[in-house]
C-alpha positions in Angstrom: 0.0 0.0 0.0 1.4 3.4 -1.0 1.0 6.7 0.9 -1.2 8.0 -1.9 -3.6 5.0 -1.8 -3.8 5.2 2.0 -4.8 8.8 1.8 -7.3 8.3 -1.0 -8.8 5.3 0.6 -9.6 7.2 3.7 -10.8 10.3 2.0 -13.2 8.3 -0.2 -14.5 6.2 2.7 -13.5 3.0 1.0 -13.8 -0.4 2.7 -10.9 -1.6 4.9 -7.8 -2.7 3.2 -7.7 -6.5 2.9 -4.1 -6.8 1.6 -1.6 -4.0 1.7 0.8 -5.7 -0.8 -0.2 -5.6 -4.5 1.7 -7.3 -7.3 1.5 -6.1 -11.0 2.1 -8.2 -14.1 2.5 -5.8 -17.0 2.1 -6.1 -20.7 0.3 -9.4 -20.8 -0.3 -10.3 -24.4 -3.9 -11.4 -25.3 -4.5 -12.9 -28.7 -7.5 -11.7 -30.7 -9.3 -13.8 -33.3 -7.5 -12.2 -36.2 -4.0 -12.6 -34.7 -3.7 -9.1 -33.2 -2.4 -9.0 -29.7 -3.8 -6.5 -27.1 -1.9 -5.7 -23.9 -3.1 -5.8 -20.3 -1.8 -5.2 -16.8 -2.9 -7.4 -14.0 -3.0 -6.2 -10.4 -3.6 -8.8 -7.6 -3.1 -9.2 -3.9 0.3 -10.6 -3.2 -1.0 -13.3 -0.9 -3.9 -14.6 -3.1 -4.0 -15.0 -6.9 -7.5 -16.5 -7.1 -9.7 -13.8 -5.8 -12.6 -12.5 -7.9 -11.7 -10.2 -10.8 -12.6 -6.7 -11.9 -12.2 -6.2 -15.6 -11.5 -2.7 -17.1 -11.2 -2.1 -20.9 -9.8 1.3 -21.8 -8.6 3.3 -24.8 -6.8 5.8 -22.5 -3.7 3.9 -21.6 -3.2 1.5 -18.7 -1.1 4.0 -16.7 -4.2 6.2 -16.2 -6.0 3.4 -14.4 -3.1 2.3 -12.2 -4.1 4.2 -9.1 -7.7 3.0 -9.2 -6.6 -0.6 -9.9 -4.4 -0.5 -6.8 -7.2 0.8 -4.6 -9.4 -2.1 -5.8 -6.7 -4.7 -5.5 -5.9 -3.6 -1.9 -9.5 -4.5 -1.1 -9.1 -8.1 -2.1 -9.8 -8.2 -5.9 -7.8 -8.9 -9.0 -7.9 -6.1 -11.6 -7.2 -6.7 -15.3 -6.7 -3.4 -17.2 -6.9 -4.1 -21.0 -5.8 -1.6 -23.6 -8.3 -1.7 -26.4 -7.2 -2.5 -30.0 -4.9 0.2 -31.4 -4.4 2.0 -28.0 -1.9 1.8 -25.1 0.6 -0.4 -27.1 -2.1 -2.9 -28.2 -1.9 -4.0 -31.9 -4.4 -3.2 -34.5 -6.1 0.1 -35.4 -8.3 2.3 -33.2 -11.4 3.4 -35.0 -13.1 5.5 -32.3 -16.5 4.2 -31.2 -16.6 1.4 -33.7 -14.9 -1.4 -31.7 -14.0 -4.8 -33.2 -16.9 -7.0 -32.2 -14.8 -10.2 -32.0 -12.3 -8.7 -29.5 -14.7 -9.1 -26.5 -15.4 -12.8 -27.0 -11.7 -13.4 -27.6 -10.8 -11.7 -24.3 -13.3 -13.8 -22.4 -12.1 -17.0 -24.0 -8.5 -16.1 -23.0 -9.6 -15.3 -19.5 -11.2 -18.6 -19.0 -7.9 -20.3 -19.8 -5.9 -18.5 -17.0 -5.3 -20.6 -13.9 -5.6 -17.4 -11.8 -9.1 -16.7 -13.0 -11.6 -17.2 -10.1 -14.5 -17.9 -12.4 -16.4 -14.7 -11.6 -15.8 -11.1 -12.6 -17.3 -7.7 -12.6 -16.7 -4.8 -15.0 -16.0 -1.2 -14.0 -15.5 2.1 -15.8 -16.6 5.5 -16.8 -17.2 7.1 -20.1 -15.6 5.0 -22.9 -14.8 2.4 -20.3 -18.6 2.1 -19.6 -19.4 2.0 -23.3 -17.0 -0.9 -23.7 -19.1 -2.8 -21.1 -22.2 -2.3 -23.2 -20.3 -3.5 -26.3 -19.0 -6.6 -24.4 -22.6 -7.6 -23.8 -23.1 -8.7 -27.5 -23.4 -12.3 -26.2 -24.2 -13.7 -22.7 -21.2 -14.3 -20.4 -22.1 -16.5 -17.5 -19.1 -15.5 -15.4 -20.1 -11.8 -15.6 -21.8 -11.0 -12.3 -21.9 -7.2 -12.1 -21.3 -4.1 -14.2 -20.4 -0.6 -12.8 -21.2 1.9 -15.6 -20.5 5.5 -15.0 -21.3 8.4 -17.4 -21.4 6.1 -20.4 -23.7 5.5 -23.4 -24.7 2.3 -25.1 -25.3 4.2 -28.4 -23.4 6.9 -30.1 -25.2 8.8 -32.9 -28.4 10.1 -31.3 -27.3 10.0 -27.7 -24.5 12.5 -28.0 -22.6 12.8 -31.3 -25.5 14.3 -33.3 -28.0 14.9 -30.6 -31.0 16.7 -32.2 -29.1 16.4 -35.5 -26.4 19.0 -34.6 -22.8 17.8 -34.3 -21.2 18.1 -30.8 -18.1 19.8 -32.3 -16.2 21.0 -29.3 -16.3 17.8 -27.3 -15.4 15.5 -30.1 -12.7 17.7 -31.6 -11.3 17.9 -28.1 -11.5 14.1 -27.8 -9.8 13.6 -31.1 -7.0 15.8 -29.9 -6.8 13.8 -26.7 -6.7 10.4 -28.4 -4.0 11.7 -30.9 -1.9 12.8 -27.9 -2.3 9.5 -26.1 -1.0 7.7 -29.1 2.4 9.4 -28.8 5.1 7.6 -26.7 4.5 8.5 -23.1 1.3 10.3 -23.9 -0.7 8.4 -21.4 1.2 9.7 -18.4 -0.5 12.1 -16.0 2.3 14.6 -16.2 2.2 14.6 -20.0 -1.5 15.2 -19.9 -1.3 18.1 -17.5 1.5 19.8 -19.5 -0.3 19.6 -22.8 -3.8 20.6 -21.5 -3.6 24.4 -21.6 -2.2 24.5 -25.2 -4.6 21.8 -26.3 -7.6 23.8 -25.1 -6.5 26.9 -26.9 -5.9 25.0 -30.1 -9.4 23.3 -29.9 -11.1 26.6 -29.3 -9.4 28.2 -32.2 -9.9 25.3 -34.6 -13.6 25.0 -33.7 -14.1 28.5 -35.1 -12.7 27.8 -38.5 -14.4 26.8 -41.7 -14.6 24.2 -43.2 -15.0 22.1 -40.1 -13.3 19.2 -41.9 -10.0 21.1 -41.4 -10.4 21.4 -37.6 -8.7 18.2 -36.7 -5.6 19.0 -38.7 -5.5 22.5 -37.2 -5.4 20.9 -33.7 -3.2 17.8 -34.2 -1.3 18.6 -37.4 -2.8 15.7 -39.3 -6.2 14.3 -40.3 -7.9 12.1 -37.7 -9.7 9.3 -39.6 -12.5 8.7 -37.1 -13.2 12.4 -36.8 -13.5 12.7 -40.6 -15.8 9.6 -40.6 -18.1 11.3 -38.0 -18.4 14.4 -40.2 -19.0 12.4 -43.3 -22.0 10.6 -41.7 -24.4 13.3 -40.4 -27.4 11.1 -40.7 -28.2 7.8 -38.9 -27.5 4.7 -40.8 -25.3 1.7 -41.3 -22.1 3.5 -40.2 -23.6 4.4 -36.8 -25.4 1.0 -36.4 -22.1 -0.5 -35.6 -21.8 1.6 -32.5 -25.3 1.0 -31.3 -25.5 -1.6 -28.5 -28.9 -0.7 -27.0 -30.2 -4.2 -27.8 -27.6 -5.7 -25.4 -29.5 -5.1 -22.2 -30.6 -8.7 -21.9 -27.0 -9.9 -22.0 -25.8 -7.5 -19.3 -24.9 -9.2 -15.9 -27.7 -9.7 -13.3 -26.5 -6.7 -11.2 -25.9 -3.3 -12.9 -25.0 0.0 -11.2 -25.6 3.1 -13.5 -24.3 6.5 -12.4 -24.5 9.8 -14.2 -24.6 13.6 -13.6 -27.2 16.2 -14.5 -24.6 18.1 -16.5 -23.1 15.0 -18.2 -23.2 14.6 -22.0 -24.2 11.0 -21.7 -27.1 11.3 -19.2 -30.0 10.8 -21.6 -28.5 7.5 -22.7 -27.8 6.5 -19.1 -31.5 7.0 -18.1 -32.7 5.3 -21.2 -30.7 2.2 -20.5 -31.9 2.2 -16.9 -35.4 1.6 -18.2 -34.2 -1.1 -20.6 -32.3 -2.9 -17.9 -35.4 -2.9 -15.6 -37.5 -4.3 -18.5 -34.8 -7.0 -19.0 -35.2 -8.1 -15.4 -31.9 -6.9 -14.1 -31.2 -5.7 -10.6 -30.3 -2.1 -11.5 -29.4 0.9 -9.4 -29.5 4.5 -10.9 -27.4 7.2 -9.1 -27.5 10.7 -10.6 -25.6 13.6 -8.9 -25.0 17.3 -9.7 -21.9 16.5 -11.6 -20.4 17.2 -15.0 -18.8 14.4 -17.0 -16.7 12.2 -14.8 -17.4 14.4 -11.7 -18.9 11.7 -9.6 -16.2 9.0 -10.0 -14.1 10.1 -7.1 -16.8 11.0 -4.6 -17.5 9.2 -1.3 -21.1 8.4 -2.2 -20.3 6.8 -5.6 -17.3 4.8 -4.3 -19.2 3.4 -1.3 -22.0 2.2 -3.6 -19.5 0.7 -6.1 -17.7 -1.4 -3.5 -21.0 -2.5 -2.0 -21.9 -3.8 -5.5 -18.6 -5.6 -5.9 -18.7 -7.2 -2.4 -22.3 -8.4 -2.9 -22.0 -9.6 -6.5 -18.6 -11.3 -6.3 -18.3 -12.3 -2.6 -21.9 -12.6 -1.5 -21.1 -10.2 1.3 -23.2 -7.4 2.5 -26.1 -5.8 0.6 -26.1 -3.8 -2.6 -27.3 -0.1 -2.4 -31.0 -0.1 -1.2 -33.6 1.2 -3.5 -33.7 1.6 -7.2 -33.0 5.3 -7.8 -31.1 8.0 -5.9 -30.9 11.5 -7.4 -29.5 14.8 -6.1 -31.9 17.6 -6.5 -30.3 21.0 -7.1 -32.3 23.8 -5.6 -33.4 21.6 -2.8 -29.7 20.6 -2.3 -30.6 17.1 -1.1 -30.6 13.5 -2.3 -34.0 11.9 -3.0 -34.8 8.2 -3.3 -37.4 7.0 -5.8 -38.7 3.5 -6.7 -38.2 4.2 -10.4 -37.4 6.9 -12.9 -39.1 9.0 -13.9 -41.0 9.1 -10.7 -44.5 7.7 -10.6 -47.4 10.2 -10.4 -46.0 12.8 -12.8 -48.0 15.2 -14.9 -47.1 17.7 -17.5 -47.3 21.5 -16.7 -47.4 23.7 -19.8 -45.9 27.1 -19.5 -46.7 29.3 -22.5 -44.4 31.7 -24.3 -46.1 35.1 -24.3 -45.6 38.6 -25.8 -43.2 40.9 -24.1 -40.9 38.0 -23.1 -43.4 36.6 -20.6 -43.6 32.9 -19.6 -46.8 31.9 -17.9 -48.7 28.7 -17.0 -51.4 28.0 -19.6 -55.1 28.6 -19.0 -55.6 25.3 -17.2 -53.5 26.5 -14.3 -54.6 29.1 -11.7 -53.5 32.5 -12.9 -52.5 31.1 -16.2 -52.9 32.8 -19.6 -56.2 32.3 -21.3 -57.1 32.5 -25.0 -58.6 36.0 -24.5 -55.1 37.2 -23.7 -53.8 36.2 -27.2 -53.7 38.4 -30.3 -53.5 36.5 -33.6 -50.0 36.5 -35.0 -48.2 37.2 -31.7 -44.5 36.5 -32.2 -41.0 37.3 -31.3 -38.0 37.6 -33.7 -34.3 37.3 -33.8 -31.5 36.8 -36.3 -28.9 34.1 -36.1 -25.7 34.9 -38.0 -23.2 32.0 -38.3 -20.5 34.6 -38.8 -21.1 35.7 -35.2 -22.6 32.5 -33.8 -24.5 32.5 -30.5 -21.9 31.2 -28.0 -22.1 28.2 -25.7 -22.3 28.9 -22.0 -22.0 25.9 -19.7 -24.4 23.0 -20.1 -23.7 19.2 -20.5 -20.3 19.1 -22.1 -17.2 16.9 -21.7 -14.9 19.9 -21.4 -15.8 23.1 -19.7 -19.5 22.6 -19.1 -21.8 22.8 -16.0 -24.0 25.3 -14.4 -23.1 28.9 -15.3 -24.5 32.5 -15.0 -26.3 33.1 -18.3 -26.9 36.8 -18.0 -24.3 37.8 -20.6 -25.7 35.3 -23.0 -29.2 36.5 -22.5 -28.2 40.1 -23.2 -27.3 39.2 -26.8 -29.9 40.2 -29.5 -29.8 36.6 -31.0 -31.2 35.1 -27.8 -34.9 35.4 -26.9 -35.9 35.1 -23.2 -39.3 34.4 -21.8 -39.5 34.8 -18.0 -42.2 33.7 -15.6 -43.5 35.4 -12.5 -42.1 34.9 -9.0 -43.1 31.5 -7.8 -45.4 31.5 -4.8 -44.2 28.0 -3.8 -41.4 25.6 -4.5 -41.8 23.9 -7.9 -40.2 20.5 -8.4 -39.4 19.3 -12.0 -38.4 15.6 -12.2 -38.0 14.0 -15.7 -37.2 15.1 -19.2 -38.2 18.7 -20.1 -39.4 19.5 -23.6 -40.3 22.6 -25.6 -42.9 22.9 -28.3 -41.9 25.7 -30.7 -43.8 27.2 -33.6 -41.3 29.0 -35.9 -41.1 30.6 -39.3 -37.6 30.8 -40.7 -36.2 32.6 -43.7 -34.1 29.5 -44.5 -35.0 25.8 -44.7 -31.7 24.8 -42.9 -31.6 26.2 -39.4 -31.2 25.2 -35.7 -33.4 26.0 -32.8 -32.1 25.7 -29.2 -34.2 25.9 -26.1 -32.8 26.3 -22.6 -34.6 26.3 -19.2 -33.0 28.6 -16.6 -33.6 29.4 -12.9 -33.6 33.1 -12.2 -32.8 34.0 -8.6 -34.2 37.1 -6.8 -30.9 38.9 -7.5 -31.3 38.4 -11.2 -28.7 35.6 -11.6 -29.9 33.2 -14.3 -28.4 29.7 -14.3 -29.0 26.9 -16.8 -31.0 23.8 -15.7 -31.4 21.9 -19.0 -31.4 22.5 -22.7 -31.8 20.8 -26.1 -31.2 21.5 -29.8 -32.9 20.5 -33.0 -31.5 20.8 -36.5 -34.1 21.5 -39.2 -33.6 20.8 -42.9 -35.5 21.1 -46.2 -37.2 17.8 -45.4 -38.9 19.5 -42.4 -41.7 21.1 -44.5 -43.6 24.0 -43.1 -47.4 24.5 -43.3 -49.2 26.8 -45.7 -48.2 29.8 -43.6 -44.5 28.8 -43.6 -44.6 27.7 -40.0 -42.9 24.6 -38.6 -44.1 23.1 -35.3 -41.2 21.3 -33.6 -40.7 19.5 -30.3 -37.3 19.8 -28.7 -36.4 17.3 -26.0 -34.3 19.2 -23.5 -32.4 17.2 -20.8 -33.4 14.9 -18.0 -33.4 16.8 -14.7 -34.4 16.8 -11.1 -34.6 20.3 -9.9 -36.4 22.5 -7.4 -37.2 26.1 -8.4 -37.4 27.8 -5.1 -40.2 30.1 -3.9 -39.4 33.6 -5.1 -37.4 32.4 -8.1 -38.6 32.6 -11.7 -38.5 30.2 -14.6 -36.9 31.4 -17.8 -36.8 29.8 -21.3 -34.2 30.9 -23.8 -34.7 30.4 -27.5 -31.8 30.8 -29.8 -30.2 29.5 -33.0 -27.3 27.5 -31.5 -24.5 27.2 -29.0 -21.1 27.4 -30.6 -18.7 25.6 -30.4 -20.6 23.1 -28.2 -22.5 22.4 -31.4 -21.3 23.1 -34.9 -22.9 26.3 -36.2 -25.7 25.9 -38.8 -24.4 27.5 -42.0 -27.9 27.9 -43.4 -26.9 26.4 -46.8 -27.5 22.7 -46.2 -23.7 22.1 -46.7 -22.3 21.8 -43.2 -18.9 20.8 -44.5 -18.6 23.9 -46.7 -17.4 27.5 -46.1 -20.4 29.5 -47.2 -22.6 30.8 -44.4 -25.9 32.7 -44.5 -27.8 34.4 -41.7 -31.3 33.3 -40.9 -34.3 35.4 -39.6 -36.4 33.5 -37.0 -39.9 34.2 -35.9 -41.2 32.4 -32.8 -45.0 32.4 -32.8 -46.9 32.3 -29.5 -50.6 33.0 -30.1 -53.7 30.9 -29.4 -53.4 29.0 -32.7 -49.6 28.4 -32.3 -49.0 28.2 -28.6 -45.3 27.7 -28.2 -44.6 26.3 -24.7 -42.2 24.6 -22.4 -43.4 21.3 -20.9 -42.4 20.5 -17.4 -42.8 17.1 -15.7 -44.0 17.9 -12.2 -45.3 15.7 -9.3 -49.1 15.4 -9.3 -50.7 16.7 -6.1 -47.4 18.2 -4.9 -46.0 14.8 -4.1 -42.2 14.7 -3.7 -39.5 12.1 -3.4 -38.3 10.7 -0.1 -35.2 12.5 1.3 -32.3 10.1 0.9 -29.6 9.3 3.4 -25.9 9.3 2.8 -23.2 11.9 2.1 -23.7 15.0 0.0 -21.3 15.3 -2.9 
């Protein structure tokens, strides 16, 4: 046991150390079906080589997992850290999210032949390491007893790469730079990563502002990145993206699955979607969602305690897994809540209408809401979106630089409409996926519309709660009046708007460079850009609104127990 693992173990509230001495066998060669060899490091207690195994498959280099592997091994488990094909010294070619489907079965076959294999294993990992777990479930694996999946998708295209049809430019340009740097000798060391980070961030920001977008990867890395070019070349769902869609693998996941995510994590919609699929498949599934950005919950006491409880229960038959099905942290209330399922039972939809003068009000079915007599035919609000000066991104679910931010400078721009509600007389809980119904008339067929729900405090500070974007094309035909009615799914959330606060909905034409700017021409890979005039209608005939999932009869979740993040 090292000084660092002793300190971390105590600060994270980990279970007691079972074995202070850990041995490491490095660069184990594992043959794949086509003859390629991938490399792995094996950590195990020095006094016992036959304890249960934790399997981690990663594209980020094995050195990056060394500390976590030691913490797990000190608590009486073996840990096998495997570098995916084409990464960390493993043979073959790395192709981004399209993993070689034969590699998982080949790894399991090799594992079964090792005399140190106990006969039972769990998988663990966040982000791509969690995605690799979904990919591994292409076929049943009897020895697989539990999966710990943090901030990870089972599907790539709609979940995050082209959510709403807009390409998540900044995150995936930044990820391409990261993977390119990791491929260099010594690139997976912590020191190398820290030294390159400031310069990499500047290069990514600069490159994301250039046209054409197909030149961005070369501007950042000095060369073309094949998988980045493949993503841009396939802006529509289809066969290319089908290879990275593992949503139908739920039935092959192990009997115990722990899912964790954050309200400001880019993969959260996929996490919650897979929670429902796992329940339907009869798995014992736990969902934990905190106030975190991507990866923010991994090294928290609450997450680590639950993770080790799952390992001990599934692999040793000791103790109990985390009680209950769902635990979520509720910003605004600043507490954890427990629910039997998600979204919570007993929900109903509250419609808040966009009104003239930038007002946001409950519709006529709610006390004090706007009625049809308040509407004038043709009521609308207008803005112009210019891709030469794109509406900037402020916070939100992003891999790099996201989270909750003050939106007042963004809301002061002329290309952002805001609709603000009255002061709330009571607390308002919103639990579930928020949506917006927008009626718009555009001067161009090709355009984006972004909706964002914010919480406005009494002092005027406006912070983002959830948002969503939708890319419209010439195939989205308007009605006879040139109006298109669209539904934008925002983001899953659990949030309490406090008494005296106000709801605010932003409507704009994008969030650059979080998403690639819509050039207005239908050619997103080109250099020509055209500004678009947008008209948002909100009269009785076309009642644009935000749809809030709220508890019926004021019912709320049960306050949870355990540490705050």
